[in-house]
Each structure stands twice: as structure tokens, then as C-alpha cells.
C-alpha positions as CSV (number, residue, x, y, z in Angstrom):
1,X,10.0,-45.1,-26.1
2,X,12.8,-42.3,-27.9
3,X,13.7,-39.3,-26.0
4,X,11.4,-37.2,-27.9
5,X,8.2,-39.2,-26.5
6,X,9.4,-39.5,-23.3
7,X,9.5,-35.3,-23.3
8,X,6.1,-35.0,-25.0
9,X,4.8,-37.1,-21.9
10,X,6.3,-35.7,-19.4
11,X,5.3,-33.1,-20.8
12,X,1.4,-33.5,-21.2
13,X,1.5,-35.0,-17.3
14,X,2.5,-31.3,-16.2
15,X,0.7,-29.7,-18.4
16,X,-2.6,-31.5,-17.0
17,X,-1.3,-31.6,-13.7
18,X,-1.3,-27.2,-14.0
19,X,-5.2,-27.5,-14.9
20,X,-6.1,-28.7,-11.8
21,X,-7.3,-26.3,-9.0
22,X,-3.7,-27.9,-7.3
23,X,-2.2,-26.6,-10.0
24,X,-3.5,-23.6,-10.5
25,X,-2.2,-22.6,-6.8
26,X,1.4,-24.4,-6.3
27,X,2.7,-23.3,-9.9
28,X,2.3,-19.5,-8.5
29,X,3.2,-20.4,-5.2
30,X,6.6,-21.9,-6.0
31,X,7.7,-19.7,-9.1
32,X,7.3,-16.6,-6.1
33,X,8.6,-18.5,-3.8
34,X,11.7,-19.3,-5.5
35,X,11.9,-16.1,-7.0
36,X,12.1,-14.1,-3.4
37,X,14.4,-16.7,-1.3
38,X,16.5,-15.9,-4.2
39,X,15.8,-12.2,-4.4
40,X,16.3,-11.9,-0.6
41,X,19.9,-13.1,-1.2
42,X,20.5,-9.8,-3.3
43,X,20.4,-6.9,-0.2
44,X,17.5,-5.0,-1.8
45,X,14.1,-6.2,-0.6
46,X,11.7,-4.1,-3.0
47,X,12.3,-6.4,-5.7
48,X,10.3,-8.8,-3.7
49,X,7.8,-6.3,-5.6
50,X,9.4,-8.3,-8.9
51,X,8.9,-12.0,-7.4
52,X,4.7,-10.3,-6.8
53,X,4.7,-9.5,-10.4
54,X,6.0,-13.1,-12.1
55,X,3.2,-14.7,-9.8
56,X,0.5,-12.6,-10.5
57,X,1.2,-13.2,-14.2
58,X,1.3,-17.0,-13.4
59,X,-2.1,-17.1,-11.7
60,X,-5.0,-18.1,-13.7
61,X,-7.6,-16.0,-11.3
62,X,-7.0,-12.7,-9.1
63,X,-7.4,-14.7,-5.9
64,X,-4.4,-16.8,-6.3
65,X,-2.7,-14.2,-7.8
66,X,-2.5,-12.3,-4.4
67,X,-2.5,-15.3,-2.7
68,X,0.6,-16.8,-4.1
69,X,2.8,-13.3,-4.0
70,X,1.9,-13.5,-0.2
71,X,2.4,-17.0,0.8
72,X,5.5,-17.3,-1.4
73,X,7.0,-14.1,0.0
74,X,6.0,-14.4,3.2
75,X,7.6,-18.4,3.7
76,X,10.5,-17.7,1.9
77,X,11.0,-14.2,4.3
78,X,10.0,-16.3,7.2
79,X,12.2,-19.1,6.9
80,X,15.1,-16.4,6.0
81,X,14.9,-14.9,9.2
82,X,14.6,-18.4,11.3
83,X,17.6,-19.1,9.7
84,X,19.2,-16.3,10.1
85,X,18.2,-16.3,14.3
86,X,19.2,-20.0,14.5
87,X,23.0,-18.8,13.1
88,X,23.6,-15.8,14.2
89,X,20.8,-15.1,17.2
90,X,18.7,-12.2,17.0
91,X,19.4,-10.1,14.5
92,X,20.2,-6.3,15.7
93,X,17.5,-4.3,13.7
94,X,14.1,-5.8,15.8
95,X,16.0,-5.0,18.9
96,X,16.5,-1.5,17.7
97,X,13.0,-1.7,16.9
98,X,12.0,-3.2,20.4
99,X,13.9,-1.0,22.0
100,X,12.7,2.1,20.4
101,X,8.8,1.6,20.1
102,X,8.5,-0.7,23.8
103,X,11.4,0.4,25.8
104,X,12.9,-3.4,25.8
105,X,14.4,-5.5,23.5
106,X,12.4,-9.2,24.7
107,X,9.9,-8.3,22.4
108,X,12.5,-8.3,18.8
109,X,12.4,-11.7,18.0
110,X,8.4,-11.1,17.2
111,X,9.5,-8.4,14.9
112,X,10.2,-11.1,12.1
113,X,7.2,-12.0,12.0
114,X,5.7,-8.5,11.4
115,X,8.5,-7.8,8.5
116,X,7.6,-11.4,6.8
117,X,3.9,-9.8,7.1
118,X,4.8,-6.9,5.3
119,X,7.1,-8.2,2.7
120,X,3.8,-11.0,1.9
121,X,1.1,-7.9,1.5
122,X,3.9,-6.3,-0.6
123,X,4.3,-9.6,-2.7
124,X,1.1,-10.3,-2.9
125,X,-0.7,-6.7,-3.9
126,X,2.3,-6.3,-6.3
127,X,0.8,-10.5,-7.6
128,X,-2.4,-9.0,-7.5
129,X,-1.2,-6.0,-10.2
130,X,0.6,-8.7,-12.1
131,X,-2.7,-10.3,-12.5
132,X,-3.9,-7.0,-13.9
133,X,-1.5,-6.4,-16.0
134,X,-1.8,-9.1,-17.6
135,X,-5.6,-9.5,-17.9
136,X,-4.9,-5.9,-20.1
137,X,-2.5,-7.1,-22.1
138,X,-2.7,-11.0,-22.6
139,X,-6.8,-11.7,-21.7
140,X,-6.4,-14.6,-23.5
141,X,-4.5,-16.2,-21.2
142,X,-7.2,-15.2,-18.1
143,X,-8.7,-18.7,-17.0
144,X,-12.8,-19.0,-18.6
145,X,-14.4,-19.1,-14.9
146,X,-13.6,-15.9,-13.3
């Protein structure tokens, strides 16, 4: 079997996986998680919108677009905050928020969950917008059972 036949066989397996329900869900989710993870390294959190837009464009249904954006960013930011928590201890920002809102710093680590939820909602909304843009400009790529 030549290398060209092997690559065509691999592409056939990948394309057959993408049409399954799990493939329709996991592919945009994985792309959003990778892009959000890479963009987390840049100190501009607003770029999470870009990760959601990419996931929304890749998704085949609007619910998948929102959920892939939401969970991809939520999990990525949650892992990032967990790593920062384990490596450096509680960060100063959640401690300041906790002291300002509740009067003590003991609730500070829970703000990481709140920050991850906000990032997930922003990215999920961007995913939905990405799906809407795809439906307006590229309707031939929409799922037939929508």
C-alpha cells in the first residue's frame, strides 16, 4: 500500500468519524479547547471570542456550536486556573474580589469557577454567532436535519 493510498484511507476514516454524532460534537469542542488554550497564553482574555467563533463555524448544529464554545473554554480556563492555583497558590485577583464583595478572603478560590463560567458563556455566545454567520454566508455547509 503506497503512502498516497494510506493518506486517502486515513482521510476516509476521519471524514466518516466526523459525520457521526460524537464526531460532530467532539471535533468543534477539541478545536475550541486547543485555540482557547493557546490564546490563554496571551494576556488578552477577550480573544476567547475568536475560539468560540471558530467552533461555531465548524459546528453542524447551533446547539453544538454553543456547547462546544462553552465547554471548550470552561474546561480550558478551569485547567489553567487549577494549574496556576497548584503552582503559585491562590492568585491575588480572586482574593481581592472576595475581600471586596464578601469581606473575607476565604472564598477567593471559588472565583476561578466564576471566571471560567463567564469565559464559557462568552465563548459559547461567540460560537452561536459563528454558526449564525456560517448559516448566512455558507448555507451549503449546514446540517440537513436542523
